[in-house]
C-alpha positions as a printed NumPy array, in Angstrom:
array([[125.469,  63.457, 186.745],
       [122.409,  63.306, 183.602],
       [123.76 ,  59.634, 181.753],
       [125.39 ,  58.298, 185.12 ],
       [121.504,  57.875, 185.969],
       [120.956,  55.644, 182.908],
       [123.239,  53.174, 184.427],
       [121.365,  50.79 , 185.16 ],
       [119.709,  50.535, 181.704],
       [123.355,  50.408, 179.966],
       [124.258,  47.996, 182.495],
       [120.713,  45.486, 181.639],
       [121.872,  46.438, 177.806],
       [125.738,  45.54 , 178.018],
       [125.521,  42.294, 180.638],
       [124.823,  40.426, 177.544],
       [127.895,  41.185, 175.691],
       [130.173,  41.538, 178.425],
       [128.726,  37.607, 179.212],
       [130.041,  36.478, 175.701],
       [133.282,  38.111, 176.413],
       [134.392,  36.603, 178.999],
       [133.373,  33.457, 178.054],
       [135.2  ,  33.775, 175.146],
       [138.446,  33.969, 177.476],
       [139.058,  37.25 , 177.048],
       [140.552,  38.95 , 181.219],
       [138.775,  42.158, 182.289],
       [142.469,  43.924, 182.617],
       [142.706,  42.887, 178.792],
       [139.45 ,  44.934, 178.702],
       [140.54 ,  47.825, 180.22 ],
       [144.207,  48.015, 178.281],
       [142.068,  48.009, 175.158],
       [139.994,  51.158, 176.553],
       [143.144,  52.934, 177.075],
       [144.258,  52.553, 173.493],
       [141.349,  53.629, 172.232],
       [141.457,  57.16 , 174.197],
       [145.27 ,  57.484, 173.278],
       [144.345,  56.748, 169.432],
       [141.546,  59.284, 170.024],
       [143.646,  61.867, 171.152],
       [146.579,  61.362, 168.496],
       [144.029,  61.641, 165.991],
       [142.46 ,  65.139, 167.609],
       [146.212,  66.507, 167.617],
       [146.261,  66.107, 163.839],
       [142.777,  67.093, 162.803],
       [143.18 ,  70.084, 161.605],
       [143.39 ,  69.427, 157.813],
       [141.291,  66.616, 157.948],
       [137.773,  66.705, 159.474],
       [137.647,  62.955, 158.646],
       [140.164,  61.979, 162.057],
       [137.935,  64.425, 164.197],
       [134.853,  61.77 , 163.062],
       [137.083,  58.629, 163.527],
       [138.129,  59.875, 166.912],
       [134.786,  60.275, 167.867],
       [134.213,  56.503, 166.84 ],
       [137.233,  55.894, 169.433],
       [135.93 ,  57.828, 172.35 ],
       [132.946,  55.775, 171.925],
       [134.757,  52.635, 171.912],
       [136.791,  53.448, 174.765],
       [133.824,  54.595, 176.863],
       [131.81 ,  51.213, 175.564],
       [134.963,  48.773, 177.045],
       [135.205,  50.592, 179.818],
       [131.799,  49.838, 180.711],
       [132.724,  46.292, 179.921],
       [135.247,  45.633, 182.291],
       [133.533,  45.768, 185.684],
       [130.841,  43.8  , 184.3  ],
       [133.198,  40.792, 183.443],
       [134.9  ,  40.782, 186.393],
       [131.025,  40.75 , 188.519],
       [129.865,  37.749, 186.159],
       [133.363,  36.029, 186.579],
       [133.27 ,  36.919, 189.862],
       [136.648,  38.17 , 190.425],
       [136.25 ,  41.837, 191.089],
       [138.912,  42.797, 193.034],
       [139.87 ,  46.249, 194.882],
       [143.5  ,  45.784, 192.408],
       [141.306,  45.869, 189.169],
       [139.369,  49.137, 190.424],
       [142.183,  51.246, 191.16 ],
       [143.605,  49.972, 187.631],
       [140.178,  50.898, 186.203],
       [140.239,  54.539, 187.787],
       [144.148,  54.882, 187.075],
       [142.954,  54.277, 182.876],
       [139.933,  56.289, 182.674],
       [142.052,  59.186, 184.323],
       [144.819,  58.576, 181.85 ],
       [142.234,  58.38 , 179.429],
       [140.728,  61.677, 179.84 ],
       [143.846,  63.262, 179.788],
       [144.428,  61.649, 176.38 ],
       [141.443,  62.383, 175.302],
       [141.279,  66.183, 176.499],
       [144.752,  67.21 , 175.324],
       [144.356,  65.86 , 172.266],
       [141.561,  68.179, 171.476],
       [143.363,  71.282, 172.908],
       [146.584,  70.705, 171.968],
       [145.188,  70.299, 168.827],
       [144.266,  73.829, 168.425],
       [140.513,  73.877, 169.33 ],
       [140.922,  76.374, 172.285],
       [143.924,  78.623, 173.571],
       [146.202,  75.934, 175.942],
       [145.008,  78.147, 178.924],
       [141.489,  77.368, 178.397],
       [142.176,  73.502, 178.128],
       [144.901,  73.573, 180.902],
       [141.587,  74.92 , 183.285],
       [139.39 ,  72.205, 181.763],
       [141.831,  69.215, 182.334],
       [142.297,  70.47 , 185.886],
       [138.082,  70.571, 186.4  ],
       [138.217,  66.86 , 184.708],
       [140.402,  65.384, 187.396],
       [139.518,  67.39 , 190.334],
       [135.844,  66.123, 189.522],
       [137.545,  62.503, 189.495],
       [139.585,  63.122, 192.702],
       [136.487,  64.299, 194.728],
       [134.15 ,  61.286, 193.593],
       [137.158,  58.708, 194.553],
       [138.019,  61.061, 197.772],
       [134.659,  60.263, 198.935],
       [135.386,  56.562, 199.302],
       [139.276,  56.843, 200.665],
       [136.865,  58.676, 203.314],
       [134.031,  55.573, 203.692],
       [131.44 ,  58.291, 202.31 ],
       [130.617,  56.127, 198.909],
       [131.745,  56.383, 195.64 ],
       [130.22 ,  59.743, 194.539],
       [128.805,  60.935, 191.027],
       [126.97 ,  63.541, 191.705],
       [127.679,  67.368, 190.038],
       [126.205,  68.421, 186.268],
       [129.339,  66.504, 185.062],
       [130.153,  63.416, 184.986],
       [132.714,  61.085, 182.781],
       [129.667,  59.582, 181.208],
       [128.469,  63.468, 180.048],
       [131.793,  64.205, 178.954],
       [132.408,  61.491, 176.538],
       [128.81 ,  62.152, 175.05 ],
       [129.198,  66.016, 174.952],
       [132.73 ,  64.904, 173.476],
       [131.209,  62.281, 170.667],
       [128.12 ,  64.263, 170.055],
       [130.661,  67.772, 169.58 ],
       [132.618,  65.476, 166.931],
       [129.991,  64.355, 164.861],
       [129.049,  68.487, 164.816],
       [132.519,  69.374, 163.908],
       [132.618,  66.738, 160.934],
       [129.573,  68.32 , 159.069],
       [130.059,  72.318, 160.224],
       [133.592,  72.985, 161.088],
       [133.695,  76.81 , 160.716],
       [133.655,  78.838, 164.003],
       [130.509,  80.151, 166.074],
       [131.159,  82.953, 168.237],
       [134.962,  82.772, 167.615],
       [134.891,  78.782, 168.763],
       [134.003,  75.256, 166.496],
       [131.908,  72.635, 168.065],
       [135.383,  70.992, 169.688],
       [136.171,  74.336, 171.184],
       [132.89 ,  75.147, 172.458],
       [132.72 ,  71.512, 173.766],
       [135.856,  72.171, 175.796],
       [134.684,  75.422, 177.177],
       [131.66 ,  73.911, 178.415],
       [133.166,  70.829, 179.908],
       [135.793,  72.996, 181.382],
       [133.27 ,  75.365, 183.737],
       [130.443,  72.398, 184.24 ],
       [133.682,  70.27 , 185.597],
       [134.296,  73.008, 187.991],
       [130.845,  73.357, 188.971],
       [130.657,  69.686, 189.754],
       [133.875,  69.904, 191.871],
       [132.55 ,  72.464, 193.963],
       [129.094,  70.701, 194.458],
       [131.045,  67.476, 195.065],
       [133.025,  69.571, 197.587],
       [129.785,  70.662, 199.178],
       [128.268,  67.181, 199.175],
       [131.497,  66.071, 200.984],
       [131.69 ,  68.393, 203.697],
       [128.232,  68.082, 204.426],
       [128.616,  64.375, 204.869],
       [131.185,  64.949, 207.511],
       [129.903,  67.253, 209.561],
       [127.236,  64.789, 210.186]])
């Protein structure tokens, strides 16, 4: 929601890079798969980071790379005039796997109880499902709500940096733990916001 509003600005900045990458012969699908690889590696590092805060910082950097390359594939496809339903489908599938790798890596790494982590990932997947469900109902892709994917990724990156410098818990949770809690609560609120929006649109 908040960071998604900056999409036009980000697009203007990233378009020249996307064009250069496309002109080099790299395919959008290869970039999509590379973004998935970065997400999987970040989840792996979060999972094994309990004894090494540097792993958390590197994992946060990999999340940033996942976000960067996730933005690149669509821009490259449009520039090359090869955007397709198949490419859009692959992008959504990879985004969902990326969300699971990153968030599950954090809560399986012990930063929150598994019950909290499970509630968070369910909320995240519901938000994404409802966005694409609006599209399936011919209402257009819907990105509304207080926490979208861009917001989640920014929160994860920021909390990773904070954790690197300060690992001590605050009221029982570290920066990464609180981030999962915030994403969990925010995602379920966002899900209800999207449900209300879609329901209203269907009644018009």
